[in-house]
LOKOLTOR-741229 format. One record per residue: x, z, y of N, C-alpha, C in turn; residue in one letter; residue number from 1. Coordinates in pm, whole numbers, plus 50000, padded with zeros to 5 digits. Atoms other than C-alpha are relative to their C-alpha. Example, Ala and Ser with C-alpha at 12.3 -4.5 7.8 and 13.67 -1.06 7.14 Angstrom:
BEGIN
 n_east  n_up n_north ca_east ca_up ca_north c_east  c_up c_north type seq
  50089 50000   49881   51230 50780    49550  50090 50000   50120    A   1
  49918 49994   49881   51367 50714    49894  49923 50073   50109    S   2
END
This chain:
BEGIN
 n_east  n_up n_north ca_east ca_up ca_north c_east  c_up c_north type seq
  50042 50144   49994   74241 93193    06463  49894 49972   49903    M   1
  50106 50024   50076   73922 93068    06322  50042 49903   49867    N   2
  49981 50074   50116   73904 92904    05968  49985 49843   50030    L   3
  50025 50145   49970   73792 92571    06138  50106 49949   50103    N   4
  49914 50038   49907   74084 92559    06368  50150 50002   49940    E   5
  49862 49986   50046   74454 92490    06324  50094 49953   50121    C   6
  49918 50031   49881   74730 92488    06583  50075 49870   49993    A   7
  49939 50123   50028   74884 92180    06434  49904 49874   50008    N   8
  50099 50116   50012   74554 91966    06453  50036 49900   50117    E   9
  49978 50097   49885   74635 91826    06811  50129 49908   49965    S  10
  49869 50077   50032   74997 91729    06693  49957 49908   49883    S  11
  50034 50098   50109   74845 91564    06369  49933 49880   50060    V  12
  50077 50116   49944   74601 91365    06577  50082 49905   50083    L  13
  49903 50081   49909   74878 91263    06830  50092 49908   49902    A  14
  49917 50076   50098   75092 91156    06536  49928 49882   49938    A  15
  50087 50111   50055   74807 90960    06376  49979 49879   50113    L  16
  50013 50099   49899   74754 90795    06711  50123 49906   50022    R  17
  49874 50086   49979   75115 90686    06746  50027 49909   49892    S  18
  49967 50059   50126   75121 90567    06394  50110 50039   49918    G  19
  49888 49956   50079   75404 90764    06259  49979 50158   49984    S  20
  50017 49853   50031   75379 91111    06085  50133 50055   49975    L  21
  49872 49928   50028   75692 91326    06088  49992 50070   49867    P  22
  50007 49935   50137   75774 91495    05756  49945 50131   49998    D  23
  50046 49871   49998   75694 91831    05866  49848 50010   50017    E  24
  50145 50015   49989   75333 91714    05958  49939 49947   49864    L  25
  50043 50043   50138   75309 91538    05615  49991 50110   49911    V  26
  50004 49871   50093   75393 91869    05439  49881 50082   50047    A  27
  50107 49923   49942   75148 92052    05668  49866 49947   49953    H  28
  50126 50063   50038   74866 91795    05585  49966 50025   49856    L  29
  50025 49985   50139   74901 91859    05213  49941 50140   49978    Q  30
  50056 49863   50021   74810 92239    05254  49894 50029   50099    T  31
  50104 49969   49891   74579 92231    05564  49873 49938   50002    C  32
  50128 50078   50002   74213 92155    05506  49945 49956   50133    P  33
  50053 50036   49864   74135 92148    05880  50076 49874   50041    V  34
  49919 50119   49958   74407 91893    05943  49966 49873   49915    C  35
  50043 50108   50097   74301 91691    05634  49865 49953   50038    Q  36
  50123 50050   49942   73947 91671    05771  50024 49924   50125    D  37
  49973 50081   49875   74086 91566    06104  50058 49859   49975    A  38
  49934 50133   50037   74297 91292    05941  49886 49911   49931    K  39
  50112 50071   50054   73983 91187    05743  49920 49934   50107    L  40
  50079 50049   49893   73772 91161    06050  50066 49898   50091    V  41
  49925 50093   49919   74054 90988    06247  50005 49856   49929    W  42
  50007 50118   50079   74083 90729    05968  49867 49919   49998    R  43
  50125 50065   50005   73713 90663    05956  49965 49943   50141    Y  44
  50033 50057   49877   73686 90626    06336  50092 49878   50035    L  45
  49906 50124   49983   73998 90394    06345  49938 49876   49918    E  46
  50051 50113   50079   73829 90179    06067  49881 49942   50077    G  47
  50108 50046   49918   73513 90159    06277  50046 49924   50116    C  48
  49954 50074   49884   73706 90054    06586  50057 49876   49961    A  49
  49945 50117   50062   73899 89798    06383  49888 49891   49964    N  50
  50106 50096   50039   73578 89651    06239  49919 49954   50131    A  51
  50060 50058   49887   73433 89628    06593  50080 49904   50067    E  52
  49920 50096   49928   73725 89450    06728  50001 49862   49909    R  53
  49995 50112   50080   73724 89212    06423  49866 49922   50006    E  54
  50130 50064   50005   73346 89140    06444  49992 49886   50106    A  55
  50011 50112   49911   73267 88804    06601  49859 50012   50076    D  56
  50132 49972   49923   72994 88929    06851  50012 49919   50131    I  57
  49996 50083   49870   72898 88691    07129  49982 50088   50113    A  58
  50016 49917   49872   72925 88835    07482  49851 49991   50043    P  59
  50137 49992   49959   72602 88931    07646  49948 49878   50086    A  60
  50034 50112   49918   72616 88645    07893  49962 49876   49904    G  61
  50017 50106   50089   72629 88394    07603  49865 50018   49939    V  62
  50129 49971   50063   72328 88562    07426  49892 49971   50095    V  63
  50098 50030   49903   72126 88555    07757  49980 49856   50012    W  64
  49998 50136   49978   72214 88194    07814  49930 49928   49882    W  65
  50072 50064   50117   72102 88094    07459  49863 50028   50001    R  66
  50145 49956   49994   71772 88288    07502  49935 49922   50105    A  67
  50062 50085   49898   71695 88104    07821  49994 49856   49955    Q  68
  50008 50131   50047   71794 87772    07669  49890 49980   49892    L  69
  50099 49987   50092   71561 87861    07375  49862 49989   50062    A  70
  50120 49990   49927   71292 87933    07617  49957 49853   50065    E  71
  50020 50131   49943   71332 87600    07802  49958 49898   49890    K  72
  50031 50101   50107   71331 87404    07475  49857 50024   49953    R  73
  50147 49969   50051   71007 87581    07359  49907 49937   50114    A  74
  50092 50041   49900   70847 87492    07686  49995 49843   50002    A  75
  50000 50152   50003   70960 87126    07660  49932 49949   49879    A  76
  50080 50060   50115   70825 87094    07308  49857 50026   50019    H  77
  50154 49981   49969   70486 87240    07426  49953 49893   50083    R  78
  50047 50114   49918   70471 86974    07690  50011 49874   49936    S  79
  50003 50122   50091   70573 86703    07457  49892 49990   49900    I  80
  50109 49996   50091   70311 86811    07210  49875 49933   50062    A  81
  50117 50067   49925   70043 86709    07470  50018 49858   50008    W  82
  49984 50134   49976   70198 86387    07532  49993 49932   49859    I  83
  50014 50053   50123   70233 86318    07163  49851 49981   49945    D  84
  50132 49990   50027   69871 86413    07099  49917 49885   50071    T  85
  50065 50104   49936   69743 86186    07381  50042 49862   49961    M  86
  49964 50132   50056   69952 85897    07252  49926 49968   49876    Q  87
  50069 50031   50131   69800 85927    06905  49854 49967   50019    K  88
  50147 50016   49967   69451 85960    07060  49979 49850   50054    I  89
  50014 50137   49934   69510 85629    07273  50020 49897   49901    S  90
  49975 50103   50108   69659 85447    06974  49871 49985   49914    L  91
  50126 49998   50086   69346 85534    06768  49889 49929   50069    A  92
  50101 50083   49929   69121 85413    07041  50018 49866   50007    I  93
  49953 50145   49985   69315 85097    07086  49962 49935   49869    A  94
  50022 50057   50130   69297 85030    06710  49847 49987   49969    A  95
  50133 50014   50023   68933 85103    06689  49928 49886   50079    I  96
  50052 50088   49926   68864 84886    06983  50039 49852   49961    A  97
  49951 50126   50055   69066 84597    06837  49928 49955   49879    A  98
  50083 50026   50111   68880 84629    06510  49856 49964   50050    I  99
  50146 50035   49953   68540 84629    06699  49999 49862   50055    A 100
  49988 50137   49936   68643 84320    06913  50015 49899   49902    I 101
  49975 50106   50103   68760 84139    06607  49877 49981   49920    G 102
  50108 50020   50086   68448 84208    06412  49889 49923   50095    A 103
  50101 50067   49903   68235 84101    06715  50031 49851   50030    W 104
  49966 50129   49968   68428 83791    06785  50031 49911   49863    Q 105
  49953 50069   50113   68497 83685    06422  49929 49865   49982    A 106
  50066 50131   50018   68226 83412    06410  50055 49891   50094    P 107
  49940 50089   49902   68377 83251    06721  50146 49960   49968    K 108
  49854 50016   50023   68740 83276    06583  49996 49873   49894    M 109
  49999 50120   50089   68635 83007    06311  50000 49879   50071    L 110
  50002 50125   49930   68588 82761    06589  50128 49982   50078    Q 111
  49874 50027   49935   68944 82808    06734  50087 49918   49924    I 112
  49899 50094   50070   69197 82541    06654  50109 50077   49921    P 113
  49914 49925   50088   69434 82647    06369  50133 50040   50061    P 114
  49871 49963   49936   69750 82634    06580  49982 50111   50085    M 115
  50034 49895   49919   69600 82857    06838  49977 50139   49927    L 116
  50025 49888   50079   69476 83098    06579  50125 50053   49932    L 117
  49874 49948   50045   69828 83113    06419  50094 50060   50102    A 118
  49920 49942   49887   69995 83166    06757  49951 50141   50035    G 119
  50051 49865   49978   69752 83453    06820  50030 50101   49913    S 120
  49969 49907   50111   69812 83608    06489  50148 50046   50010    A 121
  49866 49960   49987   70184 83594    06547  50024 50097   50111    A 122
  49988 49904   49880   70155 83764    06886  49945 50143   49964    V 123
  50060 49874   50050   69924 84028    06729  50106 50079   49904    L 124
  49905 49935   50090   70188 84095    06451  50108 50054   50069    I 125
  49886 49949   49922   70463 84130    06694  49959 50114   50091    L 126
  50041 49892   49926   70268 84359    06911  49992 50124   49912    F 127
  50013 49886   50085   70183 84579    06611  50135 50052   49960    L 128
  49861 49958   50044   70554 84582    06494  50064 50065   50119    A 129
  49939 49920   49896   70665 84690    06839  49948 50135   50026    S 130
  50077 49864   50016   70406 84975    06833  50068 50087   49907    V 131
  49935 49930   50120   70556 85082    06500  50136 50050   50038    V 132
  49861 49965   49957   70902 85075    06649  50006 50101   50103    V 133
  50002 49904   49887   70820 85264    06955  49959 50139   49956    V 134
  50042 49858   50050   70639 85544    06761  50118 50048   49906    L 135
  49894 49959   50082   70941 85562    06523  50113 50050   50090    G 136
  49899 49957   49899   71186 85592    06821  49960 50124   50066    L 137
  50039 49880   49929   70969 85849    06985  50009 50120   49899    G 138
  49984 49892   50091   70957 86062    06667  50143 50044   49986    R 139
  49851 49978   50003   71345 86038    06652  50046 50087   50117    D 140
  49946 49927   49879   71401 86152    07008  49952 50139   50009    S 141
  50057 49862   49991   71170 86459    06964  50065 50096   49901    H 142
  49951 49908   50117   71343 86587    06653  50150 50027   50033    S 143
  49856 49975   49970   71694 86581    06805  50002 50134   50081    R 144
  49975 49862   49925   71833 86924    06926  50146 49987   50047    T 145
  49874 49994   49946   72126 86980    07151  50067 50137   49984    F 146
  49933 49871   50008   72381 87254    07108  49999 50059   49865    L 147
END
């Protein structure tokens, strides 16, 4: 028999697999370096298998589904980015137009009756407040994530 072989090695591995070592194999393990190595390797592999069972690894289908969902979210964010940019540009153009019209019509506004001027100012303030609210709600809805 070779120095790297032992007739009891398969019996030791079978006993380790079953979980109980008879007294004669315990005594043999104390003197046989080949069986001691087999036991050491067995314990290591058993620890690796236990660690793999205890690890909380998501199934491949879940990982694939999450990757698909992430890709769809990224595409949605890219499309929303254009909408947000266009919305900001249109608001800037509207603000510039309102300022330009106000500056152009300022001399004529002094001739408007005070009640009509106050009503127009109130409508303008309500309009600007609603724009601020809509922009705030839009920013909130883009920042939400699901799952």
